[in-house]
N, C-alpha and C positions, 0 to 999 in steps of 0.2 A: 363209670356209667356205660352200659352196653345198649346200643340202639336196637329196637325191635323193627323188623323189616317185613315179616309176613303179614299181609293185610288182614287175613281172616283171624289170625291170632290176636292182632291189635283190636279188631272189631269186637271179638268175644271177651276181651279182658279189659276194656276201657271202663272201669268202674268209676263211679262218682267218688272222688277223693276229697273228703271234707276236713280231714286232719292234715294240715300242712305245716312244715317247718318254717320258721321265720328267716332261715338262711337265704342270702341273696341268690338270685337266678341270673346268669350272664345274659346281657342284652343280645348276644349272638344267637342264643337259643330262642329268645322271645321273637327275634326277627324271623327265624325259621317257622315258628308257629304262625306268625302273621302272614308270611308268604304262602303257607298252606291254606290259610283262610281266604286269601284273595285268589286262589286257584279255583274256588268253588263256582258253580253255576249261579247266575243271577238274572233276573228278568230283563230281557232285551240287551244283555251285557251293558247295562247303563252304569253299573258299578257305583250306586248311590250309597254304598256302605262307607262308614267311617269308624275307625277304631281308636279309642283312647287307651294309652298305656299309662296306667296310674301307679305311681310309687309314693306319692305325697301322703304322709301319714295323717295329716290334719284333714285332708279331703276324704280319705278313706274312713276316718273316724266319724266324720259328719254323716256319711251315707250309712255307716254301720248303726247309727242311732235309730234311723228309720227302719233298717233291716231287722233290728232287734224288736222294735215296736210291732212290726208285722208278725214276728214269731209269737210274741206274747198275746196278741189279739186274735190272730187267725191260724197260723201254721201249727203252733203248739197244741191248741185245743183240737185241731183237725187230726193230728197224729194220735192224740190220746183217745179219740173216739172212733178211730177207723180200724177195720180189720186188716190183717196182712194181705197185700196184693198177690196175684198169681205168681207162683214160682218162689215165694219168699215165706219162710217159716215165721212163726210168731217171735221166736228168739232173734232171728235175723232182722226182723222189722223193728224190734226194740233196740237193737244195736244201731240200726240206721237212724232211729230217732235220736239216740245219744250223739251220733255223729253230726246230725243236723243242729242239735243244741250246741255242740262244740264249735261248729262253724259260725253259729250265731254270735257267740261270745268272742271269737277270735277272727272274725271276717276281715277286720282292718289290719290284722297282723300278717296276712298273706303277703309275701314280698312284692308281688306284681298282680295288678288287675288288668284284664283287657275288657273294656266296655264296648260292646258291639252296638253300633248306632246306625241309623238310616237318616239320610236327608229326604224326608218324605212329607214335608209340609205340615200344615196344621191338623189335617184329618187323615191319618194313616188308616188303611182298610185291611181286611183280612189277608189279602194277597201280598202285603208288604213283607210279611215274615218269610215268604218263599225266596226272597232275595237276600236274607241275612242269616237264617238258621242253617242253610247248607255250609256257609262259611264258619259258623260257630262249631258245627260238628267236625269240619275239617280241622279246626284248631284243637278240639278235644282229642282227636285221633293223633294229631301231631305231638301234642303233649305226651300222650301215652307212648308213642314211638321213641320219644326223647327221654323217657323215664320221669317226666314231670307229672305231678298230680293236679287235677282241676275238676270242676263240676260246672254245669250250666245252671245258673240261678237267675230267676226273674222276680224274686220276692220283693225286691225294692220297688217294683211297679205297683205294689199295693199302696204305696205312697209316692206315686209317680212324680207329681209336681215338685214335692219337697226333695225327693232324691235327685231328680234331674237338676234342680236348682243347686243342690250341693255339689253335683258334678260339674256345674258351670256350662251346661249345654245351651247353645243359642236357640232362638225361635226357629221352628221348622225342622229341628233335629231331635230325634227321639231315641232313647236307649231301648234295646230289645233283650239284652242279657248282660250279665257280668260273669266273667270267668276269673275266679281267684286262682292264681297259679303259684305253685311252690313245689319243693321236694316233698313227696308224701311220707307220712309217718308209717302208714301201713303198706301192704303188698298188693300188687295187681293180681287179679285172679278172675275166674269165671263170673260173669254177671248173673244175677238171679232173675229169671224170666219165666213166664208160663209157657205151656205148650202152644205150638202154632194153631192147633185146633180150637183154642180158646179165642183166637183173634182173626182167623182167616176164613173167609166165606167164598162160595162159588158165585154163580151168576145171580143168585137170589140172596139178599142179606139174611144171615142166619142159617143158610144152607151150607153144609160141610163141603169144602172144596175137594174135588175128586183126587187131587194130587196128594192128599193127606190120608187116603184110605188104604194105601198099600202097606 
């Protein structure tokens, strides 16, 4: 394994890796991923994040049952009826859908899960994610740098109470994402995104930003 070190190369090749080998991942690498996560910014530096490292097959299988139900009832039909997003061809979108189906069936077989949680009480608000998702992104980038595959998934939250009960979370602690981690079956490469002009505006929403006109 050769580590990647160029930050811009890492940023532009951190694909969602949904096809993962069941081979074990050394704890030393997972520790480095977690250390990258806790280097992230968070509100007031209160560090209310909590991370579960899950390898227990029974626990993962219990969550996977709800994950699959969410695919069958919501995610699968959404993919089937949606057009390809910006920067993605219809063929690539179909392959993405196939990878999503694969992860659905094999979610519990990923050798390691990192469940990103927050101690945010009974009623978390919209700002709570600002203190956990930077850590999640750091961990995804660290996985890429180490040659590990992963993806950010929140699908289990469609059955939040049931999935969090299966995870064994105590009252006042909520999950915000699960990162299945393993050695990827595929290769890293450029991510498929639209042009900046489709997403970036100037001082008025919908107005082209001058920095894109050159």
